[in-house]
C-alpha positions, 0 to 999 in steps of 0.5 A: 500500499505505501509503494502504490503497488496494491490498491487495498487489503484485506486481513484480521482487524489490527493497529495500523499506520496513520497514512492508511484507512478502514473500513469492517468488512465481515466477522468470521469464526474459524475450522480446521481443514485437512485432506480428506483421507488424512491417516491421523483424522482416520486413524482416530476415527474422525469424520468432518464436522467432528471437533479434533481432540485436543492433543491431536490437534496439538500434534498436527503440523499447522500452516498459519495465515500471516502476511508478515510471516509471524508464527503465532495467530488467534488460534495460539492465543485461544491455546495459551489461555489453557496452556497449550501450543500447537505444531506450526510447520509454516506460514502462508501470506494468501489463504488460497495457497494454504488450502492447497498446500493443505490439499495436497499434505497432511498439514491442516490449518485455521480458516475462516468457516465460509471460505472453508466451506466454500472450497471444501468441495473444489479441494477434496478438504474435510472441515473440523471443529477445533478443540479450543474456542477462537473469538471470531475475526473481524476481518477488514480491508484496508487502503492508502489514505490518498485514496479515501476520497477517489471516485473509482477506488470508493466504488471498488471499496463499496464493491469488495464490501458487497460481495464479501458482506455474505461471509459475515457469520457472526454479526454485531448485534 
């Protein structure tokens, strides 16, 4: 954004520099994705929709969504509150890459629920419940303030909000 290389970014709500503007787009809970036929999940007798037991969840190799390359995310904060941690194998900055990696490996990932459900059939993924409650994420759209009043950019942001609003599965009351 700062270098004029992209027009906007979608990511969980966070503090941003003064030169950025933002708006909330949707809130989403999380599910675990794993390839269908995942050997450790099958061995445990789990089928999509089941809750993964805590010890197995923590022992599985995880891919974490992190544009910054950080090894810890919201799922890790939830685990830390109960004195547990998961085995993070890699981070990726793009959800699509995470989905493809999980589909082609024995890794698992926490994904926004509606995104996971949308791609599960196409990529032969199963969705599972995590063994710990994870606070829904507020996904926001960020852009450089220089574009806030620009009519074409404003139209583009409106289109993105309209396209993504159906993903909101935790509307504010």
